[in-house]
Every structure is written in C-alpha cells, then in structure tokens.
C-alpha positions as CSV (number, residue, x, y, z in Angstrom):
1,M,58.5,51.1,56.6
2,T,61.6,52.0,55.2
3,D,63.6,54.8,56.9
4,S,62.8,57.3,54.3
5,H,61.3,58.0,50.9
6,R,62.1,60.5,48.4
7,F,59.4,62.7,47.1
8,E,59.8,64.4,43.6
9,V,57.3,66.5,41.9
10,W,57.4,68.7,38.7
11,A,55.7,72.0,39.6
12,P,57.5,74.8,37.6
13,L,55.0,77.6,38.2
14,A,55.0,77.1,42.0
15,G,56.9,79.2,44.4
16,R,56.6,76.8,47.3
17,V,56.0,73.1,47.4
18,E,55.5,71.0,50.5
19,V,54.5,67.2,50.8
20,E,51.8,66.1,53.4
21,A,53.2,63.0,54.7
22,G,52.4,62.2,58.5
23,G,53.2,66.1,58.8
24,R,54.0,68.8,56.3
25,H,57.5,68.7,54.9
26,A,59.2,71.6,52.6
27,L,60.5,70.4,49.2
28,E,63.5,72.1,47.7
29,P,64.2,72.9,44.2
30,V,66.4,70.2,42.4
31,D,69.6,71.4,40.9
32,G,70.0,70.9,37.0
33,R,66.2,70.1,36.6
34,P,64.1,73.2,36.3
35,G,60.9,73.0,37.9
36,W,61.5,70.0,39.9
37,W,61.2,69.8,43.6
38,A,62.4,66.8,45.9
39,A,62.7,66.2,49.9
40,D,63.6,63.0,51.7
41,V,61.0,62.3,54.5
42,A,62.1,60.0,57.3
43,G,59.5,57.5,58.0
44,A,57.5,57.6,54.8
45,G,57.9,54.1,53.4
46,H,55.5,51.7,51.7
47,G,52.0,52.4,52.5
48,T,52.3,56.0,53.6
49,D,49.6,58.3,52.4
50,Y,50.5,61.6,51.0
51,G,49.7,64.5,48.9
52,Y,51.4,67.8,47.5
53,V,50.5,71.3,48.7
54,L,51.5,74.3,46.3
55,D,52.2,77.8,47.4
56,G,50.7,77.2,50.8
57,A,47.1,76.4,49.6
58,D,44.7,74.5,51.8
59,E,44.1,71.8,49.3
60,V,46.3,68.7,49.4
61,L,46.7,67.4,45.8
62,P,47.3,63.6,44.8
63,D,50.9,63.1,43.2
64,P,50.8,63.3,39.3
65,R,52.8,60.2,39.1
66,S,51.1,58.4,42.2
67,P,51.4,54.6,41.8
68,W,48.6,53.9,44.2
69,Q,45.1,55.5,44.6
70,P,43.5,53.2,47.3
71,A,40.7,55.8,48.3
72,G,40.0,56.6,44.8
73,V,40.9,59.5,42.3
74,H,40.1,62.4,44.9
75,G,41.9,60.7,47.8
76,P,45.4,60.8,49.0
77,S,48.4,59.0,47.0
78,R,50.1,56.3,48.6
79,V,53.6,55.3,48.6
80,Y,54.2,52.0,46.7
81,D,57.5,50.1,46.7
82,H,57.6,48.1,43.5
83,G,60.5,45.9,45.0
84,R,58.2,44.3,47.4
85,F,56.2,42.1,44.9
86,A,57.3,38.6,44.6
87,W,57.5,37.8,40.8
88,T,57.7,34.2,39.8
89,D,58.2,35.0,36.0
90,A,61.9,35.3,36.1
91,H,62.2,33.0,32.9
92,W,59.7,34.7,30.9
93,H,61.2,36.7,27.9
94,G,57.9,37.7,26.1
95,R,56.5,36.5,23.0
96,P,56.7,38.4,19.3
97,L,53.5,39.8,18.1
98,A,54.0,38.4,14.8
99,G,51.9,34.9,14.6
100,S,50.2,35.7,17.9
101,V,46.5,35.9,18.4
102,L,45.0,38.7,20.7
103,Y,42.2,38.7,23.2
104,E,40.9,41.8,24.2
105,L,39.2,42.2,27.7
106,H,37.7,44.4,30.2
107,I,38.6,43.6,33.6
108,G,35.4,45.1,35.2
109,T,32.9,42.8,33.1
110,F,35.1,39.8,32.2
111,T,34.0,38.2,35.4
112,P,31.0,39.0,37.8
113,E,33.4,40.0,40.3
114,G,35.3,42.5,38.1
115,T,38.9,42.1,39.6
116,F,42.1,41.1,38.5
117,D,42.1,38.0,40.8
118,A,38.8,36.9,39.5
119,A,40.2,37.4,35.9
120,I,43.0,35.0,36.8
121,G,40.5,32.3,37.6
122,R,39.6,32.5,33.7
123,L,42.9,32.6,32.1
124,D,42.8,28.6,31.5
125,H,40.0,29.3,29.3
126,L,42.1,31.4,27.2
127,V,45.0,28.9,27.1
128,D,42.3,26.4,25.8
129,L,41.1,28.7,23.3
130,G,44.7,29.0,22.0
131,V,45.2,32.6,22.2
132,D,48.8,34.0,22.9
133,A,48.1,37.4,24.6
134,V,45.5,39.2,26.5
135,E,45.1,42.9,25.6
136,V,43.3,44.4,28.9
137,M,41.4,47.7,28.4
138,P,42.8,50.7,30.6
139,V,43.4,50.2,34.1
140,A,44.5,53.4,35.1
141,S,42.6,55.0,38.0
142,F,39.3,56.4,37.0
143,P,36.4,57.8,39.1
144,G,33.9,55.6,40.6
145,R,33.8,51.8,40.3
146,N,32.7,50.8,37.0
147,G,33.7,52.2,33.5
148,W,35.6,51.6,30.3
149,G,38.8,53.3,31.5
150,Y,39.4,55.7,28.8
151,D,38.7,58.5,31.4
152,G,41.6,57.7,33.6
153,V,43.1,60.6,35.7
154,H,45.9,58.7,37.6
155,L,47.8,57.3,34.8
156,W,50.4,55.6,37.1
157,A,47.9,53.9,39.5
158,P,46.1,50.8,38.7
159,H,42.4,51.2,39.5
160,E,42.0,50.1,43.1
161,P,38.3,48.4,42.8
162,Y,39.9,45.9,40.2
163,G,42.7,45.3,42.8
164,G,45.1,47.9,42.8
165,P,48.9,47.8,41.9
166,D,49.5,44.2,43.8
167,G,46.1,42.9,42.0
168,F,47.4,43.8,38.6
169,K,51.0,42.3,39.1
170,R,49.2,39.0,40.2
171,F,47.2,39.0,36.9
172,V,50.3,39.6,34.8
173,D,52.3,36.9,36.6
174,A,49.8,34.5,36.5
175,A,49.3,35.1,32.7
176,H,53.1,34.6,32.2
177,A,53.0,31.5,34.2
178,R,50.6,30.1,31.5
179,G,52.4,31.4,28.5
180,L,50.3,34.3,27.8
181,A,51.4,37.7,27.1
182,V,49.9,40.9,28.7
183,V,48.9,44.1,26.4
184,L,47.6,46.9,28.2
185,D,45.6,49.8,26.6
186,V,46.7,53.2,27.6
187,V,45.5,56.5,27.0
188,Y,47.8,59.6,26.3
189,N,45.6,61.7,24.2
190,H,43.4,63.1,26.8
191,L,42.6,62.5,30.7
192,G,39.1,62.4,32.2
193,P,37.2,65.4,33.4
194,D,36.7,64.1,37.1
195,G,39.8,64.1,39.4
196,N,42.2,65.4,36.8
197,R,44.5,67.7,38.7
198,L,47.6,67.9,36.4
199,G,46.9,71.4,35.3
200,A,47.3,72.5,39.0
201,F,50.9,71.4,38.7
202,G,52.3,72.6,35.2
203,P,51.5,73.1,31.7
204,Y,50.4,69.6,30.8
205,F,47.6,70.9,28.6
206,T,47.2,73.6,25.9
207,D,44.4,75.3,24.1
208,A,46.2,75.4,21.0
209,Y,44.5,72.5,19.3
210,P,40.8,71.4,19.7
211,T,39.9,68.0,21.0
212,P,36.5,66.3,21.7
213,W,37.5,66.2,25.3
214,G,38.7,69.6,26.0
215,Q,42.4,71.0,26.2
216,A,44.8,68.9,24.3
217,V,47.9,67.2,25.8
218,N,50.7,69.7,25.6
219,L,53.2,67.9,23.4
220,D,54.9,70.8,21.4
221,R,54.4,74.2,23.5
222,D,56.1,75.7,26.4
223,G,57.0,73.1,28.9
224,A,56.3,70.1,26.6
225,D,59.5,68.5,27.2
226,E,58.3,67.5,30.8
227,V,55.1,66.3,29.6
228,R,56.5,64.1,26.9
229,A,58.7,62.7,29.5
230,F,55.8,61.9,31.6
231,I,54.1,60.0,28.8
232,V,57.6,58.0,28.0
233,G,58.1,57.5,31.6
234,N,54.6,56.1,32.0
235,A,55.0,53.8,29.3
236,L,58.1,52.4,30.5
237,M,56.9,52.0,33.8
238,W,54.0,49.6,33.0
239,L,56.4,47.5,31.0
240,R,59.4,47.6,33.5
241,D,57.5,47.6,37.0
242,H,54.4,45.7,36.0
243,H,55.9,43.4,33.4
244,V,53.6,44.2,30.8
245,D,54.7,43.0,27.3
246,G,53.3,45.6,24.9
247,L,51.0,48.6,25.1
248,R,47.9,49.6,23.1
249,L,48.1,53.4,22.5
250,D,44.8,54.9,22.2
251,A,43.5,57.1,19.4
252,V,47.2,58.3,18.4
253,H,45.7,60.6,15.6
254,A,44.5,62.7,18.6
255,L,48.3,63.3,19.9
256,A,48.8,67.0,18.5
257,D,52.5,67.2,18.0
258,H,54.2,69.3,15.5
259,G,57.8,68.6,16.8
260,A,60.7,67.2,14.7
261,V,60.6,64.1,16.7
262,H,57.1,62.9,17.2
263,V,56.3,62.0,20.7
264,L,55.4,58.3,19.3
265,E,58.8,57.9,17.6
266,A,60.3,59.1,21.0
267,L,58.2,56.4,22.7
268,A,59.2,53.8,20.3
269,A,62.9,54.3,20.6
270,A,62.5,54.3,24.5
271,V,60.7,51.0,24.5
272,A,63.2,49.7,22.0
273,G,66.1,50.7,24.8
274,L,64.1,49.1,27.6
275,S,63.6,45.8,25.6
276,A,67.3,45.5,24.9
277,H,68.1,46.3,28.5
278,L,65.6,43.8,29.9
279,G,66.3,41.1,27.4
280,R,62.5,40.8,27.1
281,T,60.3,41.2,23.9
282,L,58.2,44.4,24.1
283,F,56.0,46.0,21.5
284,L,53.6,49.0,20.9
285,I,50.3,49.0,19.1
286,A,48.8,52.1,17.8
287,E,45.1,52.9,17.4
288,S,44.8,55.4,14.4
289,D,42.0,56.3,12.0
290,L,44.4,57.7,9.5
291,N,45.2,54.6,7.6
292,D,48.8,55.9,7.6
293,P,51.5,53.0,7.5
294,R,54.3,55.5,8.6
295,L,53.2,54.6,12.0
296,I,54.7,51.0,11.6
297,T,57.4,52.1,9.2
298,A,60.8,51.8,10.6
299,R,62.5,54.7,12.3
300,E,65.6,54.5,9.8
301,A,63.2,54.7,7.0
302,G,61.4,57.8,8.3
303,G,58.7,56.2,10.1
304,Y,57.7,56.3,13.8
305,G,58.9,52.7,14.2
306,L,55.7,51.4,16.1
307,D,55.3,47.5,16.1
308,A,51.7,47.3,14.7
309,Q,48.5,49.4,14.5
310,W,44.9,48.5,14.6
311,N,43.3,48.1,11.3
312,D,39.7,49.4,11.2
313,D,39.0,48.7,7.6
314,V,39.3,44.9,7.8
315,H,36.6,45.1,10.6
316,H,34.4,47.4,8.5
317,A,34.7,45.4,5.4
318,L,33.7,42.0,7.4
319,H,30.9,43.6,9.5
320,A,29.2,45.4,6.6
321,A,29.3,42.2,4.3
322,L,28.3,40.0,7.2
323,T,25.4,42.2,8.5
324,G,24.5,44.4,5.4
325,E,24.5,47.5,7.6
326,R,25.6,50.5,5.6
327,Q,25.1,53.4,8.0
328,G,27.7,55.8,8.5
329,Y,31.1,54.6,7.7
330,Y,30.0,51.1,6.6
331,G,28.5,53.1,3.5
332,D,32.0,52.7,2.0
333,F,32.0,48.9,2.7
334,G,29.9,45.8,2.1
335,S,31.1,44.1,-1.2
336,T,33.1,40.9,-1.3
337,A,35.6,43.0,-3.5
338,T,36.2,45.4,-0.2
339,I,36.9,42.2,1.8
340,A,39.3,41.0,-0.8
341,K,41.2,44.5,-1.1
342,A,41.4,44.5,2.8
343,L,43.0,41.0,2.7
344,T,45.6,41.8,0.1
345,E,46.2,45.5,0.7
346,A,45.6,45.9,4.4
347,F,43.6,49.3,3.9
348,V,40.4,49.5,1.9
349,H,40.9,53.3,1.9
350,N,44.7,53.8,0.7
351,G,44.2,57.1,-1.2
352,T,40.7,56.6,-2.4
353,M,37.5,58.4,-2.1
354,S,35.7,58.2,1.3
355,T,32.1,59.1,0.8
356,Y,31.7,59.0,4.6
357,R,34.4,61.5,5.1
358,G,33.7,63.4,1.7
359,R,37.4,63.4,0.7
360,H,40.2,61.0,-0.2
361,H,41.6,59.0,2.7
362,G,44.5,56.9,3.4
363,R,47.8,55.9,2.1
364,P,49.0,52.7,0.4
365,V,50.9,50.2,2.3
366,D,54.1,48.9,0.7
367,R,53.1,45.3,0.2
368,L,56.4,43.9,-0.5
369,R,58.1,45.4,2.6
370,T,55.3,45.5,5.2
371,P,54.6,42.4,7.1
372,A,50.9,41.8,7.4
373,S,51.4,40.9,11.0
374,R,51.9,44.6,11.9
375,F,48.1,45.2,11.4
376,V,45.9,44.1,14.1
377,A,42.5,42.9,12.7
378,F,39.1,42.0,14.6
379,L,35.6,41.1,14.0
380,Q,34.6,42.8,17.0
381,D,36.1,45.2,19.6
382,H,34.9,47.3,22.3
383,D,34.3,50.4,20.3
384,Q,32.7,48.6,17.6
385,V,30.2,46.8,20.0
386,G,30.0,49.4,22.9
387,N,29.4,52.5,20.8
388,R,26.2,50.9,19.3
389,A,23.1,52.3,21.0
390,S,22.3,49.2,22.9
391,G,25.8,47.4,22.8
392,D,24.5,44.7,20.8
393,R,27.2,42.1,19.6
394,I,26.8,40.7,16.0
395,S,25.8,37.3,17.7
396,A,22.4,39.2,18.4
397,T,21.5,39.2,14.8
398,L,23.7,36.8,12.8
399,S,23.4,33.1,12.4
400,P,25.8,30.8,13.7
401,G,26.9,30.1,10.2
402,M,27.6,33.6,9.4
403,L,29.5,34.2,12.8
404,K,31.6,31.1,11.8
405,A,32.2,32.5,8.1
406,G,33.5,36.0,9.8
407,A,35.7,34.1,12.3
408,A,37.1,32.1,9.6
409,L,37.9,35.2,7.4
410,L,39.5,36.8,10.5
411,L,41.6,34.0,12.0
412,L,42.9,32.9,8.6
413,S,43.6,36.3,7.5
414,P,47.6,37.3,7.2
415,F,47.1,39.9,10.1
416,T,47.5,39.6,13.7
417,P,43.8,38.5,14.7
418,M,42.1,39.9,17.8
419,L,39.0,38.6,19.5
420,F,36.7,40.4,21.9
421,M,35.8,38.8,25.2
422,G,32.8,36.5,24.6
423,E,33.1,36.5,20.9
424,E,34.7,32.9,20.8
425,W,31.1,31.5,22.1
426,A,28.9,34.1,20.6
427,A,27.9,35.6,24.0
428,G,24.5,36.6,24.4
429,T,25.1,39.5,26.7
430,P,25.6,42.9,25.4
431,W,28.5,45.3,25.9
432,C,27.3,48.8,26.7
433,Y,28.7,51.9,27.2
434,F,28.7,52.5,31.1
435,T,30.1,55.0,33.5
436,D,30.1,55.6,37.3
437,H,30.7,59.2,37.7
438,Q,30.5,60.3,41.2
439,D,29.7,64.1,40.2
440,P,26.0,64.2,39.9
441,A,26.3,66.9,37.1
442,L,28.7,65.1,35.0
443,G,26.8,61.8,35.4
444,R,23.6,63.5,34.3
445,A,25.3,65.1,31.5
446,V,26.8,61.9,30.2
447,S,23.3,60.1,30.4
448,E,21.7,62.8,28.6
449,G,24.3,63.4,26.0
450,R,24.3,59.6,25.3
451,A,20.5,59.7,24.6
452,R,20.5,62.7,22.5
453,E,23.2,61.5,20.3
454,F,21.3,58.5,19.2
455,A,18.1,60.4,19.1
456,G,19.9,62.7,16.4
457,H,20.7,59.6,14.4
458,G,17.2,58.7,14.2
459,W,17.4,55.7,16.8
460,Q,14.1,54.4,18.0
461,G,15.2,51.9,20.4
462,E,16.5,51.8,23.8
463,V,19.6,53.6,24.7
464,P,20.6,52.1,28.1
465,D,21.5,55.0,30.7
466,P,25.4,54.7,31.1
467,Q,25.1,55.9,34.9
468,D,22.5,53.1,35.7
469,P,24.4,50.4,37.5
470,D,22.2,47.7,35.5
471,T,23.8,48.9,32.3
472,H,27.0,47.7,33.7
473,R,25.7,44.5,35.0
474,R,24.0,43.6,31.6
475,S,27.6,43.7,30.2
476,V,29.1,41.1,32.3
477,L,29.9,37.9,30.6
478,D,27.8,34.9,31.4
479,W,30.1,32.1,32.0
480,D,27.4,29.4,31.9
481,E,27.1,30.1,28.1
482,P,30.1,28.2,26.9
483,G,28.8,25.0,28.1
484,K,25.2,25.4,26.3
485,P,25.0,23.8,22.8
486,V,24.8,26.5,20.4
487,H,27.4,28.6,22.1
488,R,29.7,25.3,22.6
489,D,29.5,25.0,18.7
490,V,30.7,28.2,18.1
491,L,33.6,28.1,20.6
492,D,34.6,24.5,19.2
493,W,34.9,26.3,15.6
494,Y,37.1,29.1,17.2
495,R,39.3,26.7,18.9
496,A,39.6,24.7,15.7
497,L,40.5,27.7,13.7
498,I,43.2,29.0,16.2
499,A,44.8,25.3,16.3
500,L,44.7,25.4,12.5
501,R,46.3,28.7,12.3
502,R,48.8,27.6,15.0
503,A,49.9,24.3,13.2
504,T,49.8,25.6,9.5
505,P,52.9,27.8,8.4
506,E,51.0,29.2,5.5
507,L,48.4,30.9,7.9
508,T,51.1,32.9,9.8
509,D,53.2,33.7,6.9
510,P,53.3,37.6,7.2
511,R,53.7,38.4,3.5
512,L,50.8,40.5,2.0
513,T,51.9,39.1,-1.3
514,G,51.0,35.6,-0.1
515,T,47.3,36.2,0.0
516,H,45.3,35.8,-3.1
517,V,41.5,36.2,-3.3
518,E,38.7,35.4,-5.8
519,T,35.3,36.7,-5.3
520,G,31.7,36.6,-6.6
521,D,28.8,38.4,-5.3
522,R,28.5,36.7,-2.2
523,W,31.3,34.3,-2.1
524,L,35.0,34.2,-1.5
525,V,37.8,31.8,-2.1
526,V,40.9,33.1,-0.1
527,R,44.3,31.3,-0.7
528,R,47.2,31.6,1.7
529,G,50.6,30.6,0.4
530,G,51.0,28.7,-2.9
531,R,50.3,30.6,-6.2
532,P,47.1,32.3,-7.3
533,D,46.1,29.2,-9.3
534,G,47.0,26.4,-6.8
535,G,48.8,25.3,-3.7
536,G,48.7,26.4,-0.2
537,V,45.6,26.5,2.2
538,V,42.3,27.6,0.8
539,L,39.4,29.2,2.7
540,A,36.2,29.2,0.7
541,V,33.2,31.1,2.2
542,N,29.7,31.5,1.1
543,L,27.9,34.8,2.7
544,G,24.8,34.1,0.4
545,D,21.7,32.3,1.4
546,T,21.9,29.7,-1.4
547,P,24.3,27.1,-1.9
548,E,27.4,27.6,-4.1
549,L,29.5,25.3,-6.2
550,L,33.2,26.8,-6.4
551,P,36.0,25.7,-8.2
552,V,39.3,25.2,-6.1
553,P,42.1,24.2,-8.4
554,G,44.6,21.7,-7.0
555,V,42.7,21.0,-3.7
556,T,42.8,17.5,-2.5
557,E,41.6,17.6,1.1
558,L,38.9,19.2,3.3
559,I,40.4,20.3,6.6
560,L,37.7,21.9,8.6
561,A,34.2,22.6,7.5
562,A,31.7,25.1,9.4
563,D,28.7,23.0,8.1
564,P,28.5,19.2,7.9
565,L,26.9,19.6,4.4
566,V,30.1,21.0,3.0
567,G,31.5,18.5,0.2
568,L,34.6,18.4,-2.0
569,V,34.1,16.7,-5.5
570,D,36.6,16.8,-8.4
571,G,38.2,20.0,-7.5
572,R,34.9,21.9,-6.5
573,V,33.8,22.6,-3.2
574,S,30.0,22.6,-2.3
575,L,29.1,25.1,0.2
576,P,25.4,25.6,1.7
577,G,24.4,29.2,2.6
578,S,26.2,31.0,5.3
579,S,29.2,28.6,5.5
580,A,33.0,28.2,5.1
581,A,35.4,25.4,4.6
582,I,39.2,25.2,4.9
583,L,41.0,23.0,2.1
584,R,44.3,22.0,1.1
C-alpha cells in the first residue's frame, strides 16, 4: 500500500461527509470547488475497501466514481491504482474508424467462461476473420453476474465477474497486441434500478423529462455542471486509463439537454483534446433513432462533431428484404428500392413519411460532404436479435444463400460494417434477453413484464424468462460450430468478403456518391467506384427464388461467387436464386 490516498467526492447537499476506510475519517470542503469534499487518509492505498457516510447516517455508500467493486454493486468500493498495471501497448497508436470492420461482442456469452481472460483466447479468431476492432457491450458494474450490461450502476468500475479492472486491461492489451482496436459501449442516458445510489450524493437526476427508465439524467438543471463533468470524466477515464480506442454511446436521443452546448458536443471536444494529448486515434460512435446527421457534422459547421453513428435504416432495409418481415418498423421497408436508397443516401427516412411513426422522420445527409464511413451499418446486432421474443438470429430461418447475399450487401457497402458475434458462421445459438437481478421483486417484474409485452403483440411462441439461468446459458456461443461444414462455408464467405474489402480501394472509398445501384423486383446490381454505366467493382445479388440473368456492362472478371452455378457470359451474370457475385 502507498502511504496515503486522497478521497474526493461531490456531495453538495451534505452538511458532513466521512469516508469509512479502516476507520472513519472526516472529509473537508474543497476551496474553489463547491460541493466537493476531500481528505488524505494514511495507509489507504491500492486494495483498500472504502465507502462514504453522509451526515452521520448508518449506511456506508459506495463511491460514485468507484474504480473497483469486487463485492458487487452493493458492496464497498476498493481503491485501485491505475499505475500498477504493466501495459505492453506502448507502440499502439490506434486505428481510424474509416476503413475498419467492427465486431460486436458480449463478454458474458462470447465464451462459456464469460470472462475477459477467456475472451482473449478467441481474439485470434477475429484476426483470422479480418476484423479491425471489437466493440464490447457495456462492462460497467451491474447487479448479479449475467446481463446485457445496460443496467450498470457503477459506471467507473469494470464488472467483477468478468474479471474487474485488471481483467479488462488485459483484454484491451491483448487486443492491441493483435492489431485490434477496442470500442466500449457506454450508457449515459440512464442507470439501472438496482444499486443506483447516485441520487443520495447530489442532483444527478431530474423529473423534468420523462424516460422509459424513470428519472432522466440531469444535464441542464440545477447542479448539471457536475453531472456533465461526471459523464465527460467517465468517458475520458475509459480512453485514458483503460486504453480503449473508442466509445459507442448508447441511445443518445434519450439525453435530454437543452443547454447551448449539448453534452455530446462537450464530450466530442474533450475526446479530441485527449486524442491530441496522447497521440492516439480516439473516436465516438453514437446510437440514435433520430436519423439526424448533425450528430456527425463537424463542430465548426454547427454539429456535435461525433465520429460516427449507428444506422438502423440499413439494417431494417436488409432485414425486411431478406426475411419478408413487415411487422412494426419493418413496415416501412422491404423493397429493393429501400436497400438502394439506404446504400446511396444513408437514411431511408430522411424527411420522408414513416407509417410506423405516423409522421415524417429524419433529415437528409449531405452526400457530397459526409463520408459514408461515418455510418455504422449491420445485418444483426444485440438489439435486433436480443429484443426478439425468442432471441432468434436470422440464421434460424434464412438459407445459407440468403445469409451470404445479406453479408455481401453489408460488407461491400460504403459504410463502416459491424458484425454481431457468431454471425460470421451463422451461429445456431439464439441470443436472448437475460438478467440476473438479485432483488426478487425486481426480477419477478422483469420476467412478467417481458411475457406481457410479447403477449400484447400477439406472440404465440415461447418467451424465455430473462431471470432463468438457462436463458443465459442458451445464449453462449458454441465454438464447435465454426468447424462444421455448413457453418464453415458461411465463415469462409465472410472471410473472403472482408479480405476483398481490405484489398480493394473502391470498397473502402468513403464517398456516398461513389455508389450506384440498379434494382429489379428481387435483384440488385451495386457498383462501387467507376461510373453508373461501367468501371469499378460490381456486386450482383439475387434475393429471389428463381434464376436471374443480369446485364453488367464493362464487367470482364468474376472475383467471388456465393454459389458455384454463378456464371459470366458476354457482359451478363447468371445468378441462381438466393445468391450473390462480385465482379470487376
């Protein structure tokens, strides 16, 4: 242990603050920092358990900025010295988002062990696949052992059952050693209901805005300056102390902030400053359902200056066309024309009428000035799989040919593609919604609410109980599958597409204006680079059941085919049903 440790906490409403750390020690107000209390405690170094006591209460509260929660969300905080970890990535300077392929994974189901260290053992698979960055679902400490992570309550402390702060650092260090960047999913729009004690310390929340999760995070009311600093400081902590390369910001449309400088703009400016200081590429990716390109417009041009945003419209266009589903928001999608619009304009809803919403939705993207790489596109992700009643992947219903066609449309699109773990081999395991709430009443409410939700939609099949441990176990990837013939065939296709994308400049060209699409009822011809009438790389896709003979002017070479019956004759490509071909 070090000789002393400085404890600091923001508790503006308290008249007296103490820290319990091998005894009870009084904190003093900090000059020039209203609401802050601090004290140096001798002997309280790395590994010391501690908590705060407000106004002489009996309860000892965990630290709002706790870096380590070894006994769970209700246990004491523990002092953690970031300087003790022996990093080996001194020569790692990050990698740009543009040109990258992302891979979303959940630590708790990526391997049977569900730990950071076990996930390290599978990183070589990702290197062989050809991806450039892993996007890790939230690891901030949440109640119980198993969960998606979006109900985290200790935003500064990596989940102990995964391996805690040292385990996460080992994972990031190992990824960098293999040339993989690490993106971390963080949640600033709400906290989970179990173990959230921030409100005891100060005005972290407000009733001014309604949210699906209860009180909104206080971003623009009395005391909001320190709450905003808490969020920005947390983001910088992950990037600086855990060497993370980027952050995925969950549901930013739920950040209610009516101040002149939105918290996202402030966050983007702070991250840009840290990137300059560290000499390392850092980036921010937003999840938003607003279809608003101002998120990724430069701050100098009046935008928020984020580096990228998820694009649900690409997913919806592909999913609806491949599966034929038209329920809910898929009702606005399904035709090849919507795929063409998504590939050339980024948003399908860019000021158009949304029948699902009953109103016009979205805003046009400036196709001349906005790089397509600022949009993260996907065929599957945790939400679009896990929020289905039974957590079924599209591989549960689509043929290998249709899966290959969808993969080609995604991976050869102008956007930054993202895969969801197991997608690359058409995983046979579902990925369900699962929780492990320790509060019996909360767990029961979640289970009953899930069943009631889908019954209300008229769902007749099974709705796995989120609290049942078997629901989690069923969602764990089966690593024997990639070696089996059908799965290996799909995996080889994904590897070939990613290798082609990496080797071909036209396929990483970020210009939206460089993509041209022709469509029929169930077919598309996508040309990347060149002109609409010739040149570049051509992707021909048949989503129908019957063969198609499509003209492809100027094409002289078949590069890659999803079906051995694909043929190229006299400037026309012959495509069997449910197939795809890449030509030059």
